[in-house]
MOPAC internal coordinates of N, CA, C and O (Angstrom, degrees):
PM7 1SCF
backbone

  N    0.0000 0     0.00 0     0.00 0    0    0    0
  C    1.4365 1     0.00 0     0.00 0    1    0    0
  C    1.5299 1   108.48 1     0.00 0    2    1    0
  O    1.2310 1   121.39 1   -51.80 1    3    2    1
  N    1.3149 1   114.94 1   128.20 1    3    2    1
  C    1.4577 1   120.80 1  -174.96 1    5    3    2
  C    1.5277 1   108.35 1  -103.37 1    6    5    3
  O    1.2310 1   119.99 1   -68.01 1    7    6    5
  N    1.3189 1   117.63 1   111.99 1    7    6    5
  C    1.4660 1   121.18 1   178.38 1    9    7    6
  C    1.5231 1   108.58 1   -87.74 1   10    9    7
  O    1.2310 1   120.51 1   -43.09 1   11   10    9
  N    1.3430 1   116.62 1   136.91 1   11   10    9
  C    1.4612 1   118.99 1  -179.53 1   13   11   10
  C    1.5317 1   111.19 1   -70.83 1   14   13   11
  O    1.2310 1   122.28 1   -32.84 1   15   14   13
  N    1.3036 1   113.23 1   147.16 1   15   14   13
  C    1.4607 1   118.53 1   178.71 1   17   15   14
  C    1.5222 1   110.16 1   -78.30 1   18   17   15
  O    1.2310 1   121.50 1    -9.68 1   19   18   17
  N    1.3194 1   114.73 1   170.32 1   19   18   17
  C    1.4713 1   119.93 1  -179.20 1   21   19   18
  C    1.5292 1   110.90 1   -62.26 1   22   21   19
  O    1.2310 1   119.83 1   139.14 1   23   22   21
  N    1.3074 1   117.93 1   -40.86 1   23   22   21
  C    1.4652 1   120.52 1  -179.40 1   25   23   22
  C    1.5276 1   110.92 1   -66.44 1   26   25   23
  O    1.2310 1   120.13 1   142.84 1   27   26   25
  N    1.3317 1   117.35 1   -37.16 1   27   26   25
  C    1.4722 1   119.99 1   177.49 1   29   27   26
  C    1.5269 1   110.47 1   -65.80 1   30   29   27
  O    1.2310 1   120.64 1   140.24 1   31   30   29
  N    1.3081 1   116.38 1   -39.76 1   31   30   29
  C    1.4593 1   120.26 1   178.69 1   33   31   30
  C    1.5291 1   111.08 1   -66.23 1   34   33   31
  O    1.2310 1   120.67 1   138.93 1   35   34   33
  N    1.3379 1   116.33 1   -41.07 1   35   34   33
  C    1.4602 1   119.68 1   177.77 1   37   35   34
  C    1.5226 1   111.75 1   -65.06 1   38   37   35
  O    1.2310 1   120.56 1   141.75 1   39   38   37
  N    1.3312 1   116.54 1   -38.25 1   39   38   37
  C    1.4563 1   120.89 1   178.38 1   41   39   38
  C    1.5312 1   110.69 1   -65.27 1   42   41   39
  O    1.2310 1   120.69 1   138.50 1   43   42   41
  N    1.3267 1   116.29 1   -41.50 1   43   42   41
  C    1.4662 1   119.99 1   178.12 1   45   43   42
  C    1.5329 1   110.16 1   -66.23 1   46   45   43
  O    1.2310 1   119.92 1   139.28 1   47   46   45
  N    1.3197 1   117.76 1   -40.72 1   47   46   45
  C    1.4623 1   121.37 1   178.37 1   49   47   46
  C    1.5270 1   110.64 1   -63.26 1   50   49   47
  O    1.2310 1   120.50 1   138.83 1   51   50   49
  N    1.3265 1   116.66 1   -41.17 1   51   50   49
  C    1.4690 1   120.48 1   179.01 1   53   51   50
  C    1.5224 1   110.85 1   -64.88 1   54   53   51
  O    1.2310 1   120.16 1   138.69 1   55   54   53
  N    1.3237 1   117.30 1   -41.31 1   55   54   53
  C    1.4614 1   119.79 1   179.85 1   57   55   54
  C    1.5341 1   110.72 1   -66.95 1   58   57   55
  O    1.2310 1   119.97 1   141.81 1   59   58   57
  N    1.3311 1   117.66 1   -38.19 1   59   58   57
  C    1.4642 1   120.50 1   176.05 1   61   59   58
  C    1.5269 1   111.02 1   -65.34 1   62   61   59
  O    1.2310 1   120.90 1   141.28 1   63   62   61
  N    1.3380 1   115.88 1   -38.72 1   63   62   61
  C    1.4558 1   120.72 1   178.04 1   65   63   62
  C    1.5204 1   110.32 1   -62.06 1   66   65   63
  O    1.2310 1   120.41 1   132.57 1   67   66   65
  N    1.3235 1   116.82 1   -47.43 1   67   66   65
  C    1.4617 1   120.73 1  -179.45 1   69   67   66
  C    1.5297 1   110.50 1   -64.06 1   70   69   67
  O    1.2310 1   120.03 1   137.69 1   71   70   69
  N    1.3221 1   117.56 1   -42.31 1   71   70   69
  C    1.4578 1   120.40 1   179.91 1   73   71   70
  C    1.5304 1   111.17 1   -63.96 1   74   73   71
  O    1.2310 1   120.27 1   136.04 1   75   74   73
  N    1.3262 1   117.08 1   -43.96 1   75   74   73
  C    1.4575 1   120.64 1  -179.88 1   77   75   74
  C    1.5176 1   112.69 1   -66.06 1   78   77   75
  O    1.2310 1   120.57 1   133.74 1   79   78   77
  N    1.3172 1   116.51 1   -46.26 1   79   78   77
  C    1.4569 1   119.42 1  -179.75 1   81   79   78
  C    1.5270 1   111.57 1   -66.88 1   82   81   79
  O    1.2310 1   120.20 1   145.23 1   83   82   81
  N    1.3102 1   117.21 1   -34.77 1   83   82   81
  C    1.4746 1   120.32 1   177.08 1   85   83   82
  C    1.5192 1   111.15 1   -65.65 1   86   85   83
  O    1.2310 1   120.44 1   138.67 1   87   86   85
  N    1.3287 1   116.75 1   -41.33 1   87   86   85
  C    1.4593 1   118.92 1   179.95 1   89   87   86
  C    1.5259 1   110.48 1   -67.59 1   90   89   87
  O    1.2310 1   119.38 1   141.53 1   91   90   89
  N    1.3180 1   118.80 1   -38.47 1   91   90   89
  C    1.4672 1   121.23 1   177.00 1   93   91   90
  C    1.5231 1   110.18 1   -65.15 1   94   93   91
  O    1.2310 1   120.20 1   136.00 1   95   94   93
  N    1.3288 1   117.23 1   -44.00 1   95   94   93
  C    1.4625 1   120.97 1   178.73 1   97   95   94
  C    1.5169 1   110.81 1   -61.41 1   98   97   95
  O    1.2310 1   120.37 1   136.62 1   99   98   97
  N    1.3277 1   116.90 1   -43.38 1   99   98   97
  C    1.4636 1   121.18 1   179.84 1  101   99   98
  C    1.5356 1   110.44 1   -63.58 1  102  101   99
  O    1.2310 1   120.35 1   134.49 1  103  102  101
  N    1.3238 1   116.94 1   -45.51 1  103  102  101
  C    1.4646 1   120.93 1   179.37 1  105  103  102
  C    1.5238 1   111.07 1   -60.55 1  106  105  103
  O    1.2310 1   120.24 1   132.83 1  107  106  105
  N    1.3289 1   117.14 1   -47.17 1  107  106  105
  C    1.4615 1   119.74 1  -179.24 1  109  107  106
  C    1.5287 1   111.56 1   -66.16 1  110  109  107
  O    1.2310 1   120.00 1   144.69 1  111  110  109
  N    1.3134 1   117.61 1   -35.31 1  111  110  109
  C    1.4678 1   120.44 1   177.46 1  113  111  110
  C    1.5221 1   110.58 1   -64.49 1  114  113  111
  O    1.2310 1   120.46 1   135.23 1  115  114  113
  N    1.3285 1   116.73 1   -44.77 1  115  114  113
  C    1.4596 1   120.23 1   177.85 1  117  115  114
  C    1.5259 1   110.13 1   -63.13 1  118  117  115
  O    1.2310 1   119.94 1   139.98 1  119  118  117
  N    1.3084 1   117.71 1   -40.02 1  119  118  117
  C    1.4597 1   121.60 1   178.89 1  121  119  118
  C    1.5239 1   110.99 1   -61.68 1  122  121  119
  O    1.2310 1   119.91 1   133.99 1  123  122  121
  N    1.3194 1   117.78 1   -46.01 1  123  122  121
  C    1.4653 1   121.54 1  -179.47 1  125  123  122
  C    1.5242 1   110.81 1   -63.90 1  126  125  123
  O    1.2310 1   120.52 1   135.20 1  127  126  125
  N    1.3217 1   116.60 1   -44.80 1  127  126  125
  C    1.4613 1   120.22 1  -179.87 1  129  127  126
  C    1.5221 1   110.53 1   -63.23 1  130  129  127
  O    1.2310 1   120.01 1   136.97 1  131  130  129
  N    1.3227 1   117.58 1   -43.03 1  131  130  129
  C    1.4651 1   119.92 1  -179.36 1  133  131  130
  C    1.5257 1   111.53 1   -65.92 1  134  133  131
  O    1.2310 1   119.72 1   141.47 1  135  134  133
  N    1.3279 1   118.15 1   -38.53 1  135  134  133
  C    1.4655 1   120.17 1   177.74 1  137  135  134
  C    1.5235 1   110.28 1   -64.57 1  138  137  135
  O    1.2310 1   119.91 1   138.95 1  139  138  137
  N    1.3207 1   117.78 1   -41.05 1  139  138  137
  C    1.4665 1   120.29 1   178.04 1  141  139  138
  C    1.5323 1   111.38 1   -65.22 1  142  141  139
  O    1.2310 1   120.31 1   140.95 1  143  142  141
  N    1.3304 1   117.01 1   -39.05 1  143  142  141
  C    1.4711 1   119.84 1   178.16 1  145  143  142
  C    1.5226 1   110.91 1   -66.55 1  146  145  143
  O    1.2310 1   120.03 1   139.37 1  147  146  145
  N    1.3038 1   117.55 1   -40.63 1  147  146  145
  C    1.4649 1   120.83 1   178.69 1  149  147  146
  C    1.5281 1   109.74 1   -65.02 1  150  149  147
  O    1.2310 1   120.31 1   141.08 1  151  150  149
  N    1.3325 1   117.00 1   -38.92 1  151  150  149
  C    1.4621 1   120.60 1   177.79 1  153  151  150
  C    1.5224 1   110.76 1   -61.40 1  154  153  151
  O    1.2310 1   120.19 1   135.33 1  155  154  153
  N    1.3098 1   117.25 1   -44.67 1  155  154  153
  C    1.4637 1   120.83 1   179.00 1  157  155  154
  C    1.5265 1   110.63 1   -64.48 1  158  157  155
  O    1.2310 1   120.33 1   140.22 1  159  158  157
  N    1.3250 1   116.98 1   -39.78 1  159  158  157
  C    1.4663 1   120.87 1   178.85 1  161  159  158
  C    1.5207 1   110.96 1   -63.28 1  162  161  159
  O    1.2310 1   120.46 1   136.15 1  163  162  161
  N    1.3300 1   116.72 1   -43.85 1  163  162  161
  C    1.4693 1   120.56 1  -178.92 1  165  163  162
  C    1.5260 1   110.08 1   -67.38 1  166  165  163
  O    1.2310 1   120.07 1   142.53 1  167  166  165
  N    1.3150 1   117.47 1   -37.47 1  167  166  165
  C    1.4662 1   119.97 1   177.58 1  169  167  166
  C    1.5199 1   111.01 1   -68.03 1  170  169  167
  O    1.2310 1   119.60 1   146.13 1  171  170  169
  N    1.3285 1   118.37 1   -33.87 1  171  170  169
  C    1.4564 1   122.06 1  -179.17 1  173  171  170
  C    1.5261 1   111.38 1   -73.64 1  174  173  171
  O    1.2310 1   119.79 1   146.02 1  175  174  173
  N    1.3268 1   118.01 1   -33.98 1  175  174  173
  C    1.4555 1   122.72 1  -178.90 1  177  175  174
  C    1.5333 1   109.56 1  -123.36 1  178  177  175
  O    1.2310 1   120.35 1  -102.82 1  179  178  177
  N    1.3228 1   116.93 1    77.18 1  179  178  177
  C    1.4766 1   118.46 1  -177.50 1  181  179  178
  C    1.5187 1   110.99 1   -70.75 1  182  181  179
  O    1.2310 1   121.34 1   -23.40 1  183  182  181
  N    1.3280 1   115.04 1   156.60 1  183  182  181
  C    1.4529 1   120.94 1   177.51 1  185  183  182
  C    1.5228 1   108.21 1   -71.95 1  186  185  183
  O    1.2310 1   119.99 1   -39.62 1  187  186  185
  N    1.3304 1   117.63 1   140.38 1  187  186  185
  C    1.4627 1   118.04 1  -179.98 1  189  187  186
  C    1.5275 1   110.58 1   -61.21 1  190  189  187
  O    1.2310 1   121.60 1   -37.88 1  191  190  189
  N    1.3318 1   114.54 1   142.12 1  191  190  189
  C    1.4579 1   119.53 1  -177.70 1  193  191  190
  C    1.5265 1   109.67 1   -68.73 1  194  193  191
  O    1.2310 1   120.70 1   -42.11 1  195  194  193
  N    1.3145 1   116.26 1   137.89 1  195  194  193
  C    1.4587 1   121.51 1   178.14 1  197  195  194
  C    1.5212 1   108.60 1   -75.26 1  198  197  195
  O    1.2310 1   120.69 1   -30.13 1  199  198  197
  N    1.3227 1   116.29 1   149.87 1  199  198  197
  C    1.4654 1   119.37 1   178.62 1  201  199  198
  C    1.5208 1   109.30 1   -69.35 1  202  201  199
  O    1.2310 1   121.02 1   -23.78 1  203  202  201
  N    1.3252 1   115.65 1   156.22 1  203  202  201
  C    1.4621 1   119.51 1  -178.44 1  205  203  202
  C    1.5156 1   111.17 1   -66.87 1  206  205  203
  O    1.2310 1   120.03 1   149.35 1  207  206  205
  N    1.3292 1   117.54 1   -30.65 1  207  206  205
  C    1.4652 1   119.58 1   178.41 1  209  207  206
  C    1.5213 1   110.87 1   -64.21 1  210  209  207
  O    1.2310 1   120.58 1   137.62 1  211  210  209
  N    1.3134 1   116.50 1   -42.38 1  211  210  209
  C    1.4634 1   120.41 1   179.03 1  213  211  210
  C    1.5182 1   110.79 1   -65.16 1  214  213  211
  O    1.2310 1   120.48 1   138.49 1  215  214  213
  N    1.3275 1   116.69 1   -41.51 1  215  214  213
  C    1.4600 1   120.34 1   179.91 1  217  215  214
  C    1.5266 1   110.31 1   -65.81 1  218  217  215
  O    1.2310 1   120.23 1   137.34 1  219  218  217
  N    1.3320 1   117.16 1   -42.66 1  219  218  217
  C    1.4615 1   120.09 1   178.86 1  221  219  218
  C    1.5187 1   111.54 1   -64.65 1  222  221  219
  O    1.2310 1   120.82 1   138.48 1  223  222  221
  N    1.3255 1   116.03 1   -41.52 1  223  222  221
  C    1.4624 1   119.98 1   178.99 1  225  223  222
  C    1.5258 1   110.89 1   -62.87 1  226  225  223
  O    1.2310 1   120.07 1   138.14 1  227  226  225
  N    1.3218 1   117.48 1   -41.86 1  227  226  225
  C    1.4628 1   120.99 1   178.39 1  229  227  226
  C    1.5167 1   110.61 1   -63.71 1  230  229  227
  O    1.2310 1   119.87 1   138.29 1  231  230  229
  N    1.3267 1   117.85 1   -41.71 1  231  230  229
  C    1.4649 1   121.20 1   179.87 1  233  231  230
  C    1.5241 1   110.50 1   -66.31 1  234  233  231
  O    1.2310 1   120.23 1   137.92 1  235  234  233
  N    1.3271 1   117.17 1   -42.08 1  235  234  233
  C    1.4642 1   119.83 1   178.62 1  237  235  234
  C    1.5178 1   111.24 1   -64.63 1  238  237  235
  O    1.2310 1   120.40 1   140.56 1  239  238  237
  N    1.3279 1   116.84 1   -39.44 1  239  238  237
  C    1.4597 1   120.20 1   179.34 1  241  239  238
  C    1.5234 1   110.73 1   -65.47 1  242  241  239
  O    1.2310 1   120.18 1   142.18 1  243  242  241
  N    1.3281 1   117.26 1   -37.82 1  243  242  241
  C    1.4683 1   120.82 1   178.80 1  245  243  242
  C    1.5256 1   110.60 1   -64.75 1  246  245  243
  O    1.2310 1   120.29 1   138.19 1  247  246  245
  N    1.3299 1   117.04 1   -41.81 1  247  246  245
  C    1.4660 1   120.42 1   178.99 1  249  247  246
  C    1.5212 1   109.74 1   -65.56 1  250  249  247
  O    1.2310 1   120.25 1   137.87 1  251  250  249
  N    1.3298 1   117.13 1   -42.13 1  251  250  249
  C    1.4604 1   120.43 1   178.73 1  253  251  250
  C    1.5175 1   110.75 1   -62.63 1  254  253  251
  O    1.2310 1   120.48 1   137.41 1  255  254  253
  N    1.3326 1   116.68 1   -42.59 1  255  254  253
  C    1.4705 1   120.22 1   178.84 1  257  255  254
  C    1.5285 1   110.47 1   -62.62 1  258  257  255
  O    1.2310 1   120.01 1   139.30 1  259  258  257
  N    1.3232 1   117.59 1   -40.70 1  259  258  257
  C    1.4604 1   120.67 1   178.84 1  261  259  258
  C    1.5187 1   110.75 1   -64.91 1  262  261  259
  O    1.2310 1   119.97 1   140.16 1  263  262  261
  N    1.3200 1   117.67 1   -39.84 1  263  262  261
  C    1.4575 1   120.67 1   179.11 1  265  263  262
  C    1.5242 1   110.34 1   -66.31 1  266  265  263
  O    1.2310 1   120.53 1   141.72 1  267  266  265
  N    1.3396 1   116.59 1   -38.28 1  267  266  265
  C    1.4661 1   119.93 1   177.58 1  269  267  266
  C    1.5252 1   110.87 1   -63.76 1  270  269  267
  O    1.2310 1   120.54 1   139.71 1  271  270  269
  N    1.3099 1   116.57 1   -40.29 1  271  270  269
  C    1.4661 1   120.81 1   179.60 1  273  271  270
  C    1.5258 1   110.15 1   -66.06 1  274  273  271
  O    1.2310 1   120.51 1   136.22 1  275  274  273
  N    1.3127 1   116.63 1   -43.78 1  275  274  273
  C    1.4722 1   120.30 1   178.90 1  277  275  274
  C    1.5187 1   110.57 1   -62.03 1  278  277  275
  O    1.2310 1   120.37 1   137.55 1  279  278  277
  N    1.3299 1   116.90 1   -42.45 1  279  278  277
  C    1.4584 1   120.56 1   178.80 1  281  279  278
  C    1.5258 1   110.58 1   -63.15 1  282  281  279
  O    1.2310 1   120.02 1   135.54 1  283  282  281
  N    1.3166 1   117.56 1   -44.46 1  283  282  281
  C    1.4610 1   120.98 1  -179.43 1  285  283  282
  C    1.5249 1   110.96 1   -63.09 1  286  285  283
  O    1.2310 1   120.10 1   138.53 1  287  286  285
  N    1.3073 1   117.42 1   -41.47 1  287  286  285
  C    1.4683 1   120.77 1   179.63 1  289  287  286
  C    1.5248 1   109.93 1   -65.74 1  290  289  287
  O    1.2310 1   120.32 1   138.52 1  291  290  289
  N    1.3423 1   117.00 1   -41.48 1  291  290  289
  C    1.4575 1   120.63 1   179.90 1  293  291  290
  C    1.5357 1   110.67 1   -61.29 1  294  293  291
  O    1.2310 1   120.81 1   134.97 1  295  294  293
  N    1.3415 1   116.06 1   -45.03 1  295  294  293
  C    1.4695 1   119.83 1   178.55 1  297  295  294
  C    1.5161 1   111.75 1   -64.16 1  298  297  295
  O    1.2310 1   120.29 1   140.33 1  299  298  297
  N    1.3238 1   117.06 1   -39.67 1  299  298  297
  C    1.4648 1   120.67 1  -179.50 1  301  299  298
  C    1.5256 1   110.98 1   -65.32 1  302  301  299
  O    1.2310 1   120.28 1   138.47 1  303  302  301
  N    1.3331 1   117.08 1   -41.53 1  303  302  301
  C    1.4673 1   120.76 1   179.60 1  305  303  302
  C    1.5208 1   110.21 1   -65.73 1  306  305  303
  O    1.2310 1   120.10 1   136.80 1  307  306  305
  N    1.3891 1   117.42 1   -43.20 1  307  306  305
  C    1.4658 1   117.68 1   179.64 1  309  307  306
  C    1.5165 1   111.93 1   -66.39 1  310  309  307
  O    1.2310 1   119.66 1   142.71 1  311  310  309
  N    1.3506 1   118.25 1   -37.29 1  311  310  309
  C    1.4596 1   120.08 1   178.15 1  313  311  310
  C    1.5259 1   110.29 1   -66.12 1  314  313  311
  O    1.2310 1   119.86 1   141.78 1  315  314  313
  N    1.2988 1   117.88 1   -38.22 1  315  314  313
  C    1.4539 1   121.63 1   178.70 1  317  315  314
  C    1.5274 1   110.27 1   -64.78 1  318  317  315
  O    1.2310 1   120.84 1   136.21 1  319  318  317
  N    1.3230 1   116.00 1   -43.79 1  319  318  317
  C    1.4616 1   119.73 1  -178.99 1  321  319  318
  C    1.5344 1   111.55 1   -66.25 1  322  321  319
  O    1.2310 1   120.38 1   142.73 1  323  322  321
  N    1.3354 1   116.87 1   -37.27 1  323  322  321
  C    1.4539 1   120.03 1   179.50 1  325  323  322
  C    1.5306 1   110.94 1   -67.95 1  326  325  323
  O    1.2310 1   119.99 1   143.03 1  327  326  325
  N    1.3256 1   117.62 1   -36.97 1  327  326  325
  C    1.4521 1   121.15 1  -179.21 1  329  327  326
  C    1.5104 1   113.58 1   -80.36 1  330  329  327
  O    1.2310 1   119.55 1   163.96 1  331  330  329
  N    1.3052 1   118.47 1   -16.04 1  331  330  329
  C    1.4621 1   121.29 1  -175.96 1  333  331  330
  C    1.5211 1   112.38 1  -121.67 1  334  333  331
  O    1.2310 1   120.42 1  -139.90 1  335  334  333
  N    1.3340 1   116.79 1    40.10 1  335  334  333
  C    1.4616 1   120.02 1   175.34 1  337  335  334
  C    1.5152 1   109.53 1   -73.32 1  338  337  335
  O    1.2310 1   119.52 1   -45.06 1  339  338  337
  N    1.3231 1   118.53 1   134.94 1  339  338  337
  C    1.4598 1   119.80 1   177.07 1  341  339  338
  C    1.5262 1   110.45 1   -65.03 1  342  341  339
  O    1.2310 1   121.30 1   -44.52 1  343  342  341
  N    1.2974 1   115.12 1   135.48 1  343  342  341
  C    1.4655 1   118.85 1  -179.69 1  345  343  342
  C    1.5304 1   109.67 1   -78.78 1  346  345  343
  O    1.2310 1   121.17 1   -44.22 1  347  346  345
  N    1.3444 1   115.38 1   135.78 1  347  346  345
  C    1.4661 1   118.57 1   179.93 1  349  347  346
  C    1.5330 1   109.50 1   -88.29 1  350  349  347
  O    1.2310 1   120.79 1   -46.16 1  351  350  349
  N    1.3129 1   116.10 1   133.84 1  351  350  349
  C    1.4665 1   121.69 1  -176.58 1  353  351  350
  C    1.4886 1   111.41 1  -106.54 1  354  353  351
  O    1.2310 1   120.10 1   180.00 1  355  354  353

């Protein structure tokens, strides 16, 4: 059985280090380039603007939903407090 020497082990570790760091660098480079290309594509073909009526309706619906949630929470807290009053002795 032939055990590798310290220099052989260091050489193998260095080659693994270079291979790993190169693959990470390559992956990140591809990621950056693809994000920039997608950005240019989205800028070239913007989404059509929504009409103001649709935007106003969505905003009004969101406010109504928030008010409904606040009302429901308020009722739940009062019902909990009424059912869990400490008994006086």
